[in-house]
N, C-alpha and C positions, 0 to 999 in steps of 0.2 A: 608866669606862674604855672604850676602844674597841679594836677588833681590831687597828688599826694600832699600838697601844702594846705589844702582846704578840706581834706577828708582823710579818714583812716581807711587804708586799703589793705585787706589781708586775704590770704587764701583760706578756703573752707576747711572743714574738719577732715583729718585723715581717719576715715571711718574704720579701716582695718586695725589701726592701732587701738582705737577705742573698744573694738569688739574683743580684743585680747584681755581687756580688763573685766569682762562680764562675769567670769567664773568666781572672781573674788569680790564682786560688788552687787548691791541691789540693782535691779534693772527696771526700766520704764519704757513704755512704748512711745516712740516719737514718729512724727511724720517726717519724711525725708525727700528732698529734691533729687531728681535724676535727670539725665540729659533729655529724656522723652518729654519731661514737663515743660521744657522751654520751647515754645512755639517760635518759628522764624519771624513771625510778625511782632514779637516782643512782649508776650504775655505768658503767664504760667497757666498751663492746662491742668486744672485741678484733678482731672480724672486719672492722671498718671502719677500722682504723688503716692509714694509707698509708705508702708508702716513697718518699722523695724525696732528691735530692742537695743538699747544702749544703757550704759551705767547711769544711774540717777544723778542729776545735777550737772548736766553738760553746761559748759560756759555759755553765757548769753552771747559771747562774741561769735559763736557759730550757729546761732538761731536767728532766723529772720525777725526783723522788727520794722515797724512803720517807717517808711522813708528810705530803707535800705535799697541799694541798687545791686543786683546780682548779675555778674557777667560770666558767661560761659568761656572757659579758658581754651577751648578747642573750636575749630572752625564750625560755624560761621561767626563765633564771638558775639552772640546775641546778648543784649542787655535787657533786663526786666526790672521794673520798679515795683517795690512792695508798697501798694497803696490801698490795700484792703485789710481789715482787721483779721479776717479768717485766713490770711496768708502769713500771719505772724507766728513765731514759735516753731518754724520748720527747720530741721537740720540742713545745713548747707555743706555738702561734701567738698573735697579738695579739687573736683573738676571745675569749681567756680571761684571767682573772687567776690568778696563782699566789700561794698563801699558804703561807709557811713559818713555823711556830709556834716561838716561843722556849720551849724545854722547861723553863726555870726557872719559867715562869708557867702554862703550860697544856699539855694534850695535844691532838694533832690531832683525835682523835675528838670531843672536847668542842666544839671550834670548829666542826667539821663539823656536829655536831648543832645548834649554835646557829644556823648559817647556814640550816639547813633549817626552822627554826621559822617559823610563819606570820607573826609580826610582822616578821621580817627580810625575808621574801619580799614582803610588802606594801610595806615601805619601798623595796625595790628597784624594784618596779613603779611606785610613785608618783613616783620620782625618775628614771625612764628618759626618754631623749630619743627622740622619734619616736612612732609609733603604739603602741597597747597591744600589738598582736601582734608588732611588730618593733622595739620600743624597745630601746635599748642603755643600759648603765650604764658607769661608769668604775671602775677599780680603786680610785680615791680614795674613791668612795662606799662600797665594801666596807670599806676601812680605817677609815672614820668610823663604822661600825655599832657601837652600844654593846654591851657584853657584861659580864655579872656573873661575876666569877671566884670559883669555889668552891675550897676546898683541893684539892690535886692528887689525894689519895686519893678524894675524892668525885667529882671529874671522871672518875677511872678507872672508878668504878662506872657512871656514865652511859655512858662509852665502851664498857664491856663489854656493858651491856644493849643498846646500839645495835648492836654487832656481832652479837649473838644475834638481834636483830630483823631485821637486814639478811639474815643467813644464812637465817633462816626464810622471809623473803619471797622470797629467791632460789630456794629449794627449791620453794615454792608456785608461783612463776611457771614454773619448769622443768617441774613436774608438770602444770600446766595446759597448757603447750605440747605436752608429750608426749601428753596426753589428747586434745587437739585433733587432733593428727596421727593418732592411733589411730582416733578417731571418723570422721575424713574417709576414711581407708582402709577402715574397716568399711562405711560408707555406700556408697562406690564399689563395693565388692565385692558388697554386697547388690543394688545397682542392676544390675551386670553379670549377676548370677545371674538376676534377674528378666527381663532382656532375653532371656536364653537359655531362659527358661521353666523354670528349675530350682527356683523357689520358688512354692508354691501361693498 
C-alpha cells in the first residue's frame, strides 16, 4: 500500500498565479508558510509566518487544517504535523506538499511518523532532482511511498508515543536555549566586572 492510497497528496498553492488575480478581485490578508517556518526538528516556527494579500476565498485545499501533514519539497524534506488550532488556515505555497489522511485507514500521527523514518528520507533524497543540497521532489513521489498499515488502535499507540517524544524534545530544546541565554548573560556580566576590577 502507498501513502497516496490512504491520503490525498497535493502540491501547495502557486502563489504567483494567485497574485496575478489581485487587481480584479477583492483581497484578504492571509498567513503564509515559507521555508524559514519549517524547523529541521519537525515543527513550525510561528515567528517566521508571513502575512500577505491574496484574493478572497482561497480554496480550503491550500489552507492548513487540523491533522494535515506538510512536507517540504526541497532538502531536507522536513515533515510537520498541523496539530494546533492556531496553525490552521495558513496558506501552503507550492514549495510544500499537503497530505490529508483518510481517517478510515490511518491517523495523521502515524503517517507523520512514517514519513520521518530513515528509509523514507533516503528514498526522497535518492529521487530528488538537482544537487544533493538543493534537490527537489514532487508530491507524486510522496504519494508513491510505501506504508504498512497497522490497526487503528496500534497506530494510535505509536501516535501517542510520538507526541510524548516530540513534547519532551521541545522542552529539552527550550531548556537548552534558555540555558544558553543565561550562560551568555552570566559570562558577559563576569567579563564586565573583571574590566571594572571587581573580581580578584
